[in-house]
C-alpha positions as CSV (number, residue, x, y, z in Angstrom):
1,M,17.1,262.8,20.4
2,N,18.4,263.5,17.2
3,K,21.9,263.7,18.3
4,Q,21.5,260.1,20.1
5,I,20.3,258.8,16.8
6,N,23.2,260.1,14.8
7,Y,25.6,258.8,17.7
8,L,23.9,255.1,17.2
9,L,23.7,255.2,13.5
10,P,27.2,254.6,12.5
11,I,27.1,251.6,15.2
12,Y,23.9,250.2,13.9
13,K,25.5,250.5,10.2
14,S,28.8,248.8,11.4
15,L,26.7,246.0,12.9
16,V,24.6,245.6,9.8
17,V,27.8,245.3,7.6
18,I,29.3,242.8,10.2
19,W,26.1,240.9,10.1
20,D,26.1,240.7,6.3
21,N,29.9,239.7,6.2
22,L,29.2,236.8,8.7
23,K,26.5,235.3,6.4
24,G,27.6,231.8,5.8
25,Q,30.4,232.4,8.1
26,H,29.3,232.3,11.7
27,V,30.9,228.6,12.0
28,Y,34.1,230.7,12.8
29,L,32.3,232.4,15.8
30,A,30.9,229.2,16.9
31,F,34.2,227.5,16.7
32,S,35.8,230.4,18.7
33,V,33.0,230.1,21.6
34,I,34.1,226.4,21.8
35,L,37.8,227.2,22.1
36,G,36.9,230.0,24.5
37,I,35.2,227.4,27.0
38,L,38.0,224.7,26.2
39,V,41.0,226.8,27.0
40,P,40.0,227.5,30.8
41,Y,38.5,224.2,31.2
42,F,41.6,222.5,30.7
43,H,43.3,224.9,32.7
44,G,45.5,226.4,29.7
45,H,46.7,223.3,28.8
46,F,49.3,223.5,26.0
47,L,47.4,221.6,23.3
48,M,44.4,223.8,23.7
49,I,46.4,227.0,23.5
50,F,48.4,225.4,20.4
51,V,45.1,224.5,18.6
52,T,43.7,228.1,19.3
53,F,47.0,229.3,17.9
54,L,46.7,227.1,14.9
55,Y,43.1,228.4,14.2
56,L,44.0,232.2,14.5
57,T,47.0,231.5,12.3
58,Y,44.6,229.7,9.6
59,L,42.3,232.9,9.7
60,F,45.5,235.3,9.3
61,L,46.7,233.2,6.6
62,Q,43.4,233.3,4.5
63,K,43.4,236.8,4.9
64,K,40.1,236.7,6.9
65,R,40.9,239.8,9.1
66,T,37.4,240.6,10.3
67,F,37.0,236.8,11.3
68,L,40.3,237.1,12.9
69,S,39.4,240.0,15.1
70,L,36.0,238.9,15.9
71,S,37.3,235.2,16.7
72,F,40.2,236.6,18.9
73,I,37.5,238.9,20.7
74,T,34.9,235.9,21.0
75,I,37.4,233.5,22.4
76,L,38.9,236.0,25.0
77,S,35.2,237.0,25.9
78,F,34.1,233.6,26.4
79,T,37.4,232.5,28.3
80,I,36.7,235.2,30.8
81,Y,33.0,234.5,30.9
82,F,33.7,230.7,31.7
83,V,36.0,231.7,34.6
84,I,33.6,233.9,36.1
85,V,30.6,231.2,35.6
86,D,33.0,228.4,37.1
87,Q,34.2,230.6,40.1
88,N,30.8,231.2,41.1
89,N,29.7,227.6,40.7
90,H,30.0,226.6,44.3
91,S,27.8,225.9,47.4
92,I,26.8,228.3,50.0
93,L,25.5,225.4,52.0
94,Q,27.4,223.7,55.0
95,Q,27.2,219.8,55.3
96,E,26.1,220.5,59.0
97,E,22.9,222.2,57.9
98,T,20.1,219.8,58.3
99,D,17.0,221.7,57.9
100,L,16.1,223.0,54.7
101,M,13.1,224.9,53.0
102,F,12.9,224.2,49.2
103,E,10.8,224.0,46.0
104,I,10.6,221.0,43.7
105,I,11.9,222.4,40.4
106,S,11.8,218.9,38.2
107,P,9.4,215.8,37.9
108,I,9.7,213.3,40.8
109,H,11.1,210.0,39.5
110,F,9.5,207.0,41.4
111,D,11.5,203.8,41.2
112,G,10.5,201.1,43.6
113,S,10.6,202.8,47.0
114,K,13.1,205.6,46.1
115,L,12.1,209.1,45.0
116,S,14.5,211.3,43.3
117,T,14.0,215.0,42.1
118,T,16.0,218.4,41.8
119,I,15.0,221.0,44.6
120,K,15.9,224.6,45.1
121,T,16.3,226.1,48.3
122,A,15.2,229.5,49.6
123,E,18.7,230.9,49.0
124,G,18.3,229.5,45.2
125,E,20.8,226.5,45.3
126,K,20.0,223.6,43.6
127,L,20.1,220.1,45.0
128,Q,19.4,216.8,44.2
129,L,16.9,215.0,46.2
130,A,16.9,211.1,47.1
131,Y,14.3,209.7,49.7
132,F,13.3,206.3,50.5
133,A,9.7,205.6,51.5
134,K,8.9,204.0,54.8
135,S,5.9,202.4,53.7
136,E,3.7,201.7,50.8
137,K,0.9,204.2,51.9
138,E,3.5,206.9,52.5
139,L,4.7,206.2,48.8
140,H,1.4,206.7,47.3
141,K,1.1,209.8,49.4
142,L,3.9,211.3,47.9
143,T,2.9,210.6,44.3
144,N,0.7,213.7,44.5
145,Q,3.9,216.0,45.1
146,S,4.4,218.0,42.0
147,I,6.6,220.7,40.4
148,G,6.4,223.9,42.3
149,T,5.6,222.3,45.7
150,R,7.5,223.9,48.5
151,C,8.3,221.8,51.8
152,S,10.2,222.1,54.8
153,L,12.3,219.0,55.6
154,S,15.1,217.8,57.6
155,G,17.8,215.4,56.5
156,E,21.4,215.0,55.6
157,L,23.5,216.6,53.1
158,I,25.8,214.1,51.0
159,K,28.6,214.7,48.7
160,P,27.8,213.0,45.4
161,A,29.8,210.0,44.5
162,I,33.0,210.5,42.3
163,A,34.3,208.0,39.8
164,R,35.9,205.0,41.7
165,N,37.1,202.9,38.9
166,P,39.0,203.7,35.7
167,N,36.9,205.3,33.1
168,A,34.0,205.2,35.2
169,F,31.0,207.6,35.2
170,N,31.9,210.6,37.6
171,Y,28.7,211.5,39.2
172,R,29.9,214.4,41.0
173,E,31.0,216.1,37.8
174,Y,27.9,215.4,36.0
175,L,26.1,217.1,38.8
176,Y,28.7,220.0,39.1
177,Q,27.7,220.8,35.4
178,K,24.3,221.2,36.5
179,K,25.3,223.5,39.4
180,I,24.4,220.8,41.9
181,H,26.9,220.4,44.8
182,W,24.9,218.2,47.3
183,I,22.5,215.3,47.6
184,F,19.8,215.8,50.0
185,Q,18.2,213.0,51.9
186,P,15.3,213.7,54.0
187,R,14.7,211.6,57.2
188,N,11.0,211.7,56.8
189,W,8.6,213.2,54.4
190,S,5.0,214.2,55.3
191,V,3.0,215.6,52.8
192,E,1.7,217.9,55.6
193,Q,5.1,219.6,55.8
194,C,4.5,220.7,52.1
195,Q,2.5,223.0,50.2
196,K,1.3,224.0,46.7
197,S,2.8,227.4,45.5
198,K,1.5,229.4,42.7
199,Q,2.3,227.9,39.6
200,S,5.1,229.7,37.0
201,L,4.4,229.1,33.2
202,K,7.3,226.9,33.1
203,N,6.0,224.6,35.9
204,L,2.7,224.5,34.2
205,L,4.0,223.4,31.0
206,I,6.2,220.6,33.1
207,N,3.2,219.5,34.8
208,Q,1.2,219.2,31.5
209,R,3.9,217.2,30.1
210,L,3.8,214.9,33.2
211,K,0.1,214.6,32.6
212,G,0.6,213.3,29.1
213,I,3.3,210.9,30.2
214,Q,0.7,209.7,32.7
215,L,-1.7,209.3,29.9
216,V,0.5,207.3,27.8
217,E,1.1,205.0,30.8
218,A,-2.6,204.5,31.2
219,Y,-3.5,203.7,27.6
220,Y,-0.7,202.2,25.9
221,P,0.5,198.5,26.8
222,I,3.4,198.5,29.3
223,E,5.8,197.0,26.6
224,V,5.6,200.1,24.6
225,V,4.9,202.7,27.2
226,G,8.5,203.8,27.2
227,I,9.2,204.0,23.5
228,V,6.0,206.1,23.0
229,Q,7.0,208.4,25.9
230,A,10.4,208.7,24.4
231,L,9.0,209.7,20.8
232,I,6.4,212.3,22.2
233,F,7.9,213.6,25.6
234,G,11.5,212.6,25.4
235,E,11.1,210.5,28.6
236,R,13.1,207.4,28.3
237,K,13.0,206.1,32.0
238,Q,10.1,203.6,31.3
239,I,11.8,201.8,28.4
240,E,12.8,198.3,29.3
241,E,16.0,197.8,30.2
242,D,17.0,195.2,27.5
243,V,15.3,197.1,24.7
244,L,17.0,200.5,25.3
245,A,20.6,198.5,25.8
246,S,19.6,196.8,22.4
247,Y,19.0,200.3,20.8
248,Q,22.1,201.4,22.2
249,S,24.3,198.6,21.3
250,L,23.1,198.9,17.6
251,G,23.7,202.5,17.2
252,L,19.8,203.1,17.0
253,V,19.3,205.0,20.3
254,H,18.9,208.5,18.5
255,L,15.8,207.4,17.0
256,L,14.4,207.6,20.6
257,A,15.7,211.0,21.1
258,I,13.7,214.0,20.0
259,S,15.9,215.9,17.5
260,G,15.5,217.4,14.1
261,L,13.4,214.8,12.7
262,H,10.6,214.9,15.4
263,V,10.8,218.8,15.4
264,S,10.5,219.2,11.6
265,F,7.8,216.9,11.5
266,I,5.7,218.4,14.1
267,T,6.6,222.1,12.7
268,A,5.5,221.0,9.2
269,M,2.5,219.5,10.5
270,L,1.4,222.4,12.4
271,F,2.2,224.7,9.4
272,Y,0.0,222.6,7.0
273,V,-2.8,222.6,9.5
274,L,-2.8,226.1,10.3
275,I,-2.6,227.3,6.5
276,K,-5.5,224.6,5.8
277,V,-7.7,226.5,8.2
278,G,-7.0,229.7,6.6
279,I,-4.6,231.2,8.8
280,T,-2.0,233.5,7.0
281,R,1.5,232.5,6.5
282,E,2.9,235.4,8.6
283,R,0.5,234.6,11.5
284,T,1.4,231.0,11.5
285,S,4.9,231.8,11.4
286,T,4.4,233.8,14.5
287,I,2.2,231.0,16.2
288,L,5.0,228.6,15.4
289,L,7.6,231.0,16.8
290,I,5.7,230.9,20.0
291,F,4.8,227.3,19.9
292,L,8.6,226.0,19.6
293,P,9.9,227.2,23.1
294,F,7.0,225.6,24.9
295,Y,7.4,222.6,22.8
296,T,10.9,222.4,24.0
297,I,9.8,222.4,27.7
298,V,7.2,219.5,26.8
299,A,9.5,217.7,24.9
300,G,12.1,217.6,27.9
301,G,14.4,220.1,27.1
302,A,17.5,217.9,26.1
303,P,20.1,219.5,24.2
304,S,19.0,218.0,21.1
305,V,15.7,219.1,21.5
306,I,16.9,222.8,22.4
307,R,19.1,222.5,19.2
308,A,16.2,221.5,16.8
309,C,14.0,223.9,18.2
310,L,16.5,227.0,18.0
311,M,17.2,226.2,14.5
312,A,13.8,225.8,13.5
313,S,12.9,229.3,15.2
314,L,16.0,230.7,13.1
315,F,14.7,229.3,9.9
316,I,11.3,230.6,10.4
317,I,12.5,234.2,11.1
318,S,14.6,234.1,8.2
319,V,11.7,233.2,6.1
320,R,9.3,235.7,7.7
321,W,11.8,238.5,7.6
322,R,13.3,237.5,4.2
323,S,16.7,237.3,5.4
324,K,18.8,234.5,4.0
325,L,20.2,232.0,6.7
326,S,22.3,228.9,5.6
327,P,21.6,225.8,7.8
328,L,25.3,226.1,8.8
329,D,24.8,229.6,10.1
330,A,21.5,228.6,12.1
331,L,23.6,225.7,13.5
332,S,26.4,227.7,14.4
333,I,24.0,230.4,16.0
334,A,22.2,227.7,18.2
335,C,25.5,226.5,19.1
336,G,26.7,229.8,20.3
337,V,23.0,230.7,22.2
338,M,23.1,227.3,24.2
339,L,26.7,227.7,25.3
340,L,26.2,231.3,26.0
341,Y,23.4,230.3,28.3
342,N,25.1,227.3,30.2
343,P,28.8,226.7,29.0
344,Y,28.7,223.5,30.8
345,V,26.5,222.0,28.1
346,L,29.4,221.7,25.7
347,F,30.4,218.6,28.1
348,N,27.2,216.7,27.7
349,V,27.4,213.8,25.2
350,G,23.9,214.5,23.8
351,F,24.8,218.1,22.7
352,Q,28.1,217.0,21.2
353,L,26.6,214.2,19.2
354,S,23.7,216.5,18.0
355,F,25.8,219.0,16.9
356,I,28.6,216.8,15.4
357,V,26.1,214.7,13.6
358,T,24.2,217.7,12.4
359,F,27.2,219.6,11.5
360,S,28.3,216.4,9.4
361,L,25.2,216.4,7.4
362,V,25.1,220.1,6.9
363,L,28.6,220.3,5.4
364,S,27.8,217.4,3.1
365,S,24.1,218.5,1.9
366,R,25.1,219.3,-1.7
367,F,26.8,216.0,-1.7
368,I,24.1,214.0,-0.2
369,L,21.2,215.5,-2.4
370,K,23.5,215.4,-5.8
371,N,21.7,213.6,-8.4
372,N,20.8,210.5,-6.3
373,S,17.6,208.3,-5.5
374,Y,16.0,208.2,-2.2
375,V,17.9,205.0,-1.3
376,V,21.2,206.2,-2.2
377,T,20.5,209.6,-0.3
378,L,19.4,207.5,2.5
379,V,22.8,205.4,2.4
380,K,24.7,208.6,2.2
381,V,23.0,210.1,5.0
382,S,23.5,207.1,7.6
383,V,27.1,206.7,6.4
384,I,27.8,210.4,7.1
385,A,26.0,210.6,10.2
386,Q,27.7,207.4,11.8
387,L,31.2,208.5,10.6
388,G,30.5,212.1,12.2
389,A,29.5,210.4,15.5
390,F,32.4,207.5,15.4
391,P,35.0,209.4,17.6
392,V,32.6,210.7,20.1
393,I,30.7,207.2,20.6
394,L,34.2,205.5,20.9
395,Y,35.2,208.0,23.7
396,Y,32.1,207.5,25.5
397,F,30.9,204.0,24.9
398,Y,34.1,202.3,23.6
399,E,32.5,200.1,21.2
400,I,30.6,200.5,17.7
401,S,27.9,198.1,15.9
402,F,29.3,197.1,12.5
403,I,25.7,196.7,11.3
404,S,24.6,200.1,12.5
405,I,24.7,201.8,9.0
406,P,22.4,199.0,7.3
407,L,20.1,199.1,10.4
408,N,19.8,202.8,10.2
409,I,19.1,202.6,6.4
410,V,16.2,200.7,7.4
411,F,15.3,202.1,10.7
412,V,15.3,206.1,9.8
413,P,12.4,205.8,7.2
414,L,10.5,203.1,9.4
415,Y,10.5,205.6,12.3
416,S,10.2,208.9,10.6
417,I,7.4,207.8,8.0
418,I,5.4,205.2,10.0
419,I,5.9,205.0,13.8
420,L,6.7,208.7,14.6
421,P,3.7,210.0,12.7
422,L,1.2,207.2,13.8
423,T,2.5,207.5,17.5
424,L,1.7,211.3,17.6
425,L,-1.9,210.5,15.4
426,S,-2.8,207.9,18.1
427,L,-2.2,210.2,21.1
428,I,-4.0,213.1,19.4
429,V,-7.0,211.1,18.4
430,L,-7.0,209.3,22.0
431,I,-7.4,212.8,23.3
432,I,-10.0,214.2,20.9
433,F,-12.1,210.7,20.5
434,A,-11.1,207.7,22.8
435,P,-12.6,204.8,21.0
436,L,-11.0,205.6,17.8
437,G,-7.7,206.6,19.5
438,K,-7.8,203.1,21.2
439,I,-7.8,201.1,17.8
440,L,-4.8,203.6,16.6
441,V,-3.0,202.6,20.2
442,G,-3.6,199.0,19.3
443,V,-2.1,199.5,15.8
444,I,1.0,201.5,16.9
445,S,1.5,199.1,19.7
446,F,1.8,195.9,17.6
447,I,4.3,197.6,15.2
448,I,6.7,199.0,18.0
449,K,6.4,195.3,19.7
450,M,7.5,193.8,16.6
451,V,10.2,196.4,16.0
452,N,11.4,196.0,19.5
453,F,11.2,192.1,19.2
454,F,13.7,192.3,16.2
455,V,16.0,194.9,17.7
456,V,16.8,192.8,20.9
457,W,16.8,189.6,18.6
458,V,19.6,191.1,16.3
459,S,21.4,192.5,19.5
460,E,21.7,189.2,20.9
461,G,23.9,188.1,18.2
462,P,27.7,189.3,17.7
463,N,27.3,193.0,16.4
464,T,29.7,195.0,18.2
465,I,33.5,195.9,17.8
466,V,35.1,196.8,21.1
467,F,37.9,199.5,20.5
468,G,38.3,200.5,24.1
469,K,38.6,204.5,25.0
470,P,40.7,206.1,22.4
471,S,43.6,208.3,23.6
472,L,43.6,212.1,22.9
473,I,46.0,211.4,19.8
474,I,43.7,208.7,18.2
475,I,40.8,211.1,18.9
476,I,42.6,213.9,16.9
477,C,43.7,211.5,14.2
478,Y,40.0,210.3,13.9
479,V,38.8,213.9,13.5
480,I,41.4,214.8,10.7
481,T,40.8,211.6,8.5
482,I,37.2,211.7,8.7
483,F,37.2,215.3,7.9
484,I,39.5,214.5,4.9
485,L,37.5,211.6,3.9
486,F,34.1,213.7,4.0
487,L,36.1,216.4,1.7
488,Y,37.5,213.7,-1.0
489,W,34.3,211.8,-1.0
490,E,32.3,215.3,-1.7
491,L,35.2,216.2,-4.6
492,N,35.0,212.4,-5.8
493,K,38.7,212.0,-5.6
494,K,41.4,210.2,-3.7
495,L,38.8,208.2,-1.9
496,Q,40.8,205.2,-1.7
497,K,43.6,207.0,0.0
498,A,41.1,208.8,2.6
499,L,39.5,205.2,3.6
500,L,43.1,203.8,3.8
501,S,44.0,206.7,6.3
502,L,40.9,206.0,8.4
503,G,41.6,202.4,8.2
504,I,45.2,202.9,9.7
505,V,43.8,205.0,12.4
506,T,41.2,202.4,13.4
507,G,43.8,199.8,12.9
508,L,46.2,201.4,15.5
509,H,43.4,202.0,17.9
510,L,42.4,198.4,17.8
511,F,45.7,196.9,18.0
512,S,47.3,199.8,20.4
513,P,47.1,197.4,23.4
514,Y,49.5,194.8,21.8
515,L,52.0,197.7,21.1
516,N,51.7,199.0,24.8
517,P,54.9,197.6,27.0
518,Y,52.8,198.4,30.1
519,G,51.1,195.7,32.0
520,Q,49.0,196.4,35.0
521,V,47.1,194.9,37.9
522,T,43.8,196.4,38.9
523,M,41.8,195.9,42.0
524,L,38.4,197.2,40.9
525,D,36.2,199.0,43.5
526,I,33.2,196.9,43.4
527,G,32.0,197.0,46.8
528,Q,31.9,194.0,49.2
529,G,33.6,191.4,47.0
530,D,36.5,190.6,44.9
531,T,37.5,191.5,41.1
532,I,41.0,191.8,40.1
533,Y,42.3,192.5,36.5
534,I,45.6,191.4,35.2
535,E,47.1,192.3,32.1
536,L,50.6,191.4,30.9
537,P,52.7,193.9,28.9
538,F,52.0,193.8,25.1
539,R,48.7,192.3,26.3
540,R,50.1,188.9,26.1
541,A,47.5,187.8,28.1
542,V,44.5,189.1,30.2
543,Y,43.4,187.5,33.4
544,L,40.3,188.2,35.4
545,L,40.5,186.9,39.1
546,D,36.9,186.6,40.5
547,V,33.8,188.5,39.4
548,T,31.6,189.7,42.2
549,E,27.8,190.4,41.9
550,V,25.6,192.3,44.2
551,S,23.4,190.1,46.6
552,S,19.9,190.4,46.1
553,F,17.3,190.3,49.2
554,E,13.8,189.6,49.1
555,Q,11.7,192.7,48.9
556,E,8.1,193.7,48.9
557,D,7.0,194.5,45.6
558,W,6.4,198.1,45.8
559,K,10.0,198.5,47.3
560,K,11.6,196.6,44.1
561,R,13.7,198.9,41.8
562,K,12.8,198.7,37.9
563,N,16.5,198.1,36.9
564,Q,18.4,196.4,39.7
565,F,21.9,197.5,40.1
566,S,24.5,195.2,38.6
567,V,28.2,195.1,39.6
568,S,29.2,192.9,36.6
569,K,27.1,194.9,34.1
570,E,27.7,198.5,35.3
571,I,31.2,198.4,36.8
572,I,33.2,195.3,35.4
573,L,31.9,195.1,31.8
574,P,32.3,199.0,31.1
575,F,36.0,198.7,32.5
576,L,36.8,195.9,30.4
577,K,35.4,197.5,27.1
578,S,37.0,201.1,28.1
579,R,40.3,198.8,28.1
580,G,39.4,197.2,24.7
581,V,39.1,193.9,26.1
582,K,37.5,191.5,23.6
583,S,38.9,188.2,25.1
584,I,39.8,187.2,28.6
585,D,42.6,184.3,28.3
586,K,41.7,182.8,31.9
587,L,38.5,183.6,34.1
588,I,39.9,182.4,37.5
589,I,37.7,181.8,40.2
590,T,39.1,181.4,43.4
591,H,36.1,179.8,45.3
592,G,32.4,179.3,45.2
593,D,31.1,182.3,47.1
594,F,28.7,184.8,45.4
595,D,30.7,187.7,46.3
596,H,33.4,186.2,44.2
597,M,31.8,184.4,41.4
598,G,28.2,186.1,41.0
599,G,28.8,187.8,37.9
600,A,30.8,185.1,36.2
601,E,27.7,184.0,33.9
602,T,27.5,187.7,32.7
603,I,31.1,187.8,31.8
604,I,30.8,184.9,29.7
605,D,27.6,186.0,28.3
606,H,29.3,189.4,27.0
607,V,33.1,188.7,26.7
608,N,35.0,185.7,25.0
609,V,36.3,183.7,27.7
610,E,39.3,181.2,26.6
611,E,39.4,179.1,29.7
612,L,37.5,179.0,32.9
613,V,39.8,178.1,36.0
614,L,38.3,176.8,39.3
615,G,39.9,175.0,42.4
616,E,40.4,171.4,42.9
617,T,37.8,170.3,45.5
618,K,36.0,167.4,46.8
619,E,32.6,169.0,46.0
620,K,31.0,171.9,44.3
621,N,28.3,174.0,45.4
622,E,25.1,174.8,43.4
623,L,26.8,178.1,42.1
624,E,29.8,176.6,41.0
625,K,27.8,173.6,39.1
626,L,25.7,176.2,37.2
627,L,28.8,178.1,36.2
628,I,30.1,174.7,35.0
629,E,27.3,174.0,33.2
630,K,27.1,177.3,31.7
631,A,30.8,177.0,30.4
632,R,30.1,173.8,29.0
633,K,27.2,175.1,26.9
634,N,29.5,177.9,25.5
635,N,32.2,175.3,24.6
636,I,34.9,177.1,27.2
637,P,37.4,174.7,28.5
638,L,37.3,174.1,32.1
639,Q,40.7,173.6,34.1
640,F,40.6,172.6,37.7
641,V,43.7,173.7,39.5
642,G,45.4,172.7,42.9
643,R,48.8,172.9,44.6
644,G,51.4,172.6,42.5
645,D,49.9,173.6,39.2
646,Y,51.1,176.5,37.2
647,W,51.4,177.9,33.9
648,S,53.7,180.6,32.1
649,E,53.0,183.3,29.5
650,S,55.8,185.4,28.1
651,N,58.4,185.0,30.8
652,Y,55.6,185.5,33.3
653,S,54.7,182.5,35.4
654,F,51.7,182.1,37.8
655,Y,52.0,179.4,40.5
656,V,48.9,177.7,42.3
657,L,49.8,177.2,46.0
658,A,46.3,176.2,47.2
659,P,43.9,174.5,47.3
660,M,45.2,170.9,48.3
661,G,41.6,169.5,47.8
662,E,41.1,168.5,51.3
663,E,39.7,172.0,53.0
664,A,36.5,171.7,54.8
665,T,35.1,175.2,54.3
666,A,34.7,177.2,51.0
667,N,37.0,180.1,52.0
668,N,39.9,177.9,52.9
669,Q,39.3,176.2,49.4
670,S,40.4,179.7,47.6
671,I,42.9,179.5,44.9
672,V,45.9,180.9,46.0
673,L,48.2,182.4,43.4
674,Y,51.8,183.5,43.4
675,T,53.5,185.5,40.7
676,K,56.2,188.0,39.9
677,L,55.0,191.4,38.0
678,G,57.1,194.1,37.8
679,T,59.9,193.3,39.9
680,K,57.5,192.6,42.9
681,S,56.2,189.4,44.1
682,W,52.6,188.9,44.6
683,L,50.4,186.7,46.4
684,F,46.7,186.6,45.8
685,T,44.9,184.8,48.5
686,G,40.9,184.8,47.9
687,D,39.2,184.4,51.2
688,L,41.7,182.4,52.8
689,E,40.9,182.2,56.6
690,E,43.2,181.4,59.6
691,E,43.1,177.5,58.9
692,G,44.1,177.9,55.4
693,E,46.8,180.5,56.4
694,Q,48.4,178.0,59.0
695,A,48.3,175.4,56.4
696,F,50.3,177.6,54.0
697,V,52.6,178.8,56.7
698,A,53.4,175.0,57.3
699,G,53.7,174.3,53.5
700,Y,56.1,177.3,52.3
701,Q,58.7,179.5,53.4
702,M,58.3,182.6,51.4
703,V,58.4,186.5,51.5
704,V,56.3,188.6,49.1
705,D,56.1,192.6,48.3
706,V,52.3,192.6,47.8
707,L,49.7,190.7,49.5
708,K,46.1,190.7,48.6
709,I,44.9,190.8,52.0
710,G,42.3,187.6,52.3
711,H,38.3,187.8,53.3
712,H,38.2,191.7,53.0
713,G,40.2,192.2,56.0
714,S,38.2,190.0,58.1
715,K,39.6,189.0,61.7
716,T,39.3,185.5,60.6
717,S,42.1,186.3,58.2
718,S,45.7,187.9,58.1
719,T,47.0,186.2,61.4
720,E,49.9,187.3,62.8
721,I,52.0,184.0,62.0
722,F,51.2,184.5,58.3
723,I,52.0,188.2,57.9
724,D,55.3,187.7,60.0
725,Q,56.2,185.1,57.6
726,L,55.4,186.7,54.3
727,K,56.6,190.2,55.4
728,P,54.6,192.0,52.7
729,K,55.5,195.8,52.1
730,I,52.0,196.7,50.6
731,G,48.6,195.0,51.3
732,L,45.7,195.4,49.3
733,I,42.1,195.1,50.3
734,S,39.0,194.8,48.5
735,V,36.0,196.1,50.6
736,G,32.7,197.6,50.2
737,K,32.4,201.2,51.7
738,N,30.4,201.2,55.0
739,N,29.6,197.3,54.6
740,R,27.5,195.7,57.1
741,Y,30.1,193.1,58.0
742,G,32.4,195.7,59.4
743,H,35.4,195.1,57.1
744,P,38.3,195.4,57.4
745,D,38.7,194.6,61.1
746,D,40.2,197.2,63.2
747,Q,42.6,194.4,64.7
748,V,43.7,193.3,61.3
749,I,44.5,197.0,60.1
750,E,46.5,197.6,63.4
751,R,48.4,194.4,62.8
752,L,49.3,195.4,59.3
753,T,50.3,198.9,60.6
754,E,52.5,197.5,63.5
755,K,54.2,195.4,60.8
756,E,54.9,198.5,58.5
757,V,52.6,197.1,55.6
758,K,51.3,200.0,53.6
759,V,47.7,199.3,53.2
760,L,45.6,200.3,50.2
761,R,41.9,199.6,50.3
762,T,39.2,200.0,47.8
763,D,36.7,201.5,50.2
764,L,39.3,204.5,50.9
765,N,41.2,204.5,47.6
766,G,38.8,203.4,44.9
767,A,40.4,201.2,42.3
768,I,44.0,200.4,43.0
769,T,46.2,199.9,39.8
770,F,49.9,198.8,39.6
771,H,51.4,199.5,36.3
772,F,54.5,197.7,35.4
773,T,57.2,196.5,33.1
774,K,59.9,194.0,33.6
775,K,62.1,196.7,35.3
776,G,59.4,197.8,37.7
777,G,56.3,199.6,38.5
778,T,54.0,202.1,40.2
779,F,51.0,201.9,42.3
780,S,48.0,204.6,41.7
781,V,44.8,205.0,43.2
782,M,41.4,206.7,42.1
783,I,41.0,208.5,45.4
784,P,44.3,209.8,46.9
């Protein structure tokens, strides 16, 4: 035994020496962990290798030999670790498997008739479950299902959707990073096919969390339920859509996420109460260390919660055992622990924002607290937090609110001093003594309602600047200039030069589209409808040809989803923002069908439209009349075009070949546009049908390179005589995947194939993009 102790003693002493040397320097290891994950994630990309080389060279030049060795070992270890984790991140199920035994492992989310949750099979593989209840009675029965319930059901395994449009959310990648590879859709779900199992401690805590969420839903007004649930349990699904969107657009949504503010308040409150009732500091520290992991689960387990609870635990440990631990060390250790547990969390936007903002504040802590009043300190905190998060926000959300900083200066103390304490107090008192709790519920509900009303009102005015998704080079420039700005601000020197540098990078980002020699045409994958984006080189003009929307059908109340999916809000607007589009020169509506103009009002509400273009027809339908009225209210010029009209911009001309104004049906009243882009001639036909095509053939003799196939490939369009005359080389079809109309028609596809027309279609290829200059262009698709 003594020999073993003698053998281990030098190792222990070496570890103690290394630990002492690392005090205040753990950030180097945290950065090494991040590099160790990024290098294999980007498949050894040259840039990642170069950054790693620069980092190690910096340590060498700074004569930090210990850190150099440890950093190299850490990078290598986490590279190997991530490769092993990633290679083992695959499914053992086959799509043909339909009978599954599983356990529910996450809260069931109910939205109308849809139920969704995460399940784990008997083999240990996680799946996302989605089920649509067949009746209200069945839905009510399924509400009793809880975490830990085991079921045996038959259904279908479906691959999660991938991104079908440029810069769109990739659901498959999102689930992959959660080690989920399939969506399971049961055919039927009877409660008799399920049974309760013995609850684990974690499941018991999650179920208690659900009871707390339900308690809030039962006692608080519907308008504030979502906010209260978010502040106490980290649950935001009940927040009203317009309220959440307003908080997000104004840069205030972090107030609704449980983070360091919440954890610090709750920990301090518990510490104070426990000390007051006579418990010693040592025992109080132990109780808090036991409480924090439980609270992490009850609070929803988001990355920001885990980070805050880990840091709080590390501080308690350092105080309890008298070991000095700086905030930067605590943050770095928390980062390393979280990435060791799940390296994929590095790519979670919540993780990135939580650590980057905290890192910025920790590094600037001396400067923040130096000889300032409370107001000045608050201003510094808001500015530093916003600057730190700036590149991440632009990368994921493409825009930023220019009034975010002053709003945060007001809202951070409002939430930390009034709303959060009162919300927690109201729930605690409600549980202990309901009559008094209901009074406090009324008080906090009134405050939250007023705050929400103000937030929504402010967000309705102009408050954001759309930048577009930054390139990698722009991101690197942002990071460097913001770091230099923080450094010079703290040293109180050359601040103007640092601000100027950041201003130059911001200006380059804002004006980069006007320096881009490439134009593009993108047929967005928006389902069963049409939306085509046209941008000329150097952004001389931006045109949007049709704006579709999802048709809504009458449903029973129990089937209605809380937030209905909107093509214009969830696909078209994010795409425009990702492109940095602040203004549309022409919004062209080919004709008055809902699948071509249903989202036009949404675009007008959110983007500056310079001109609305409609076809010259005898009569307008109700949709068109409403849109014309909307345009006039917004002082948008109207232009009615017909055969013979045209416009030019920077040597690019667009010719209107139809309508003539005498057409009988809406489809044949479609605006037909001809232009030349990237040495290719284009014909955009809207929903032109056989009658309209015959009139076109009689009136024009032309050949085109690219034909936008009319009416989504319907058998009423793309007649043989029409295709024979135009002789297109490429046909573009905008059509919904598995649509109920059976578009495109098999005969149309056969006809195009026989005529040697290369067909690109959104249901199979996703969004279709043509990048071009005056010398030529190239097609690309989202799904090869």
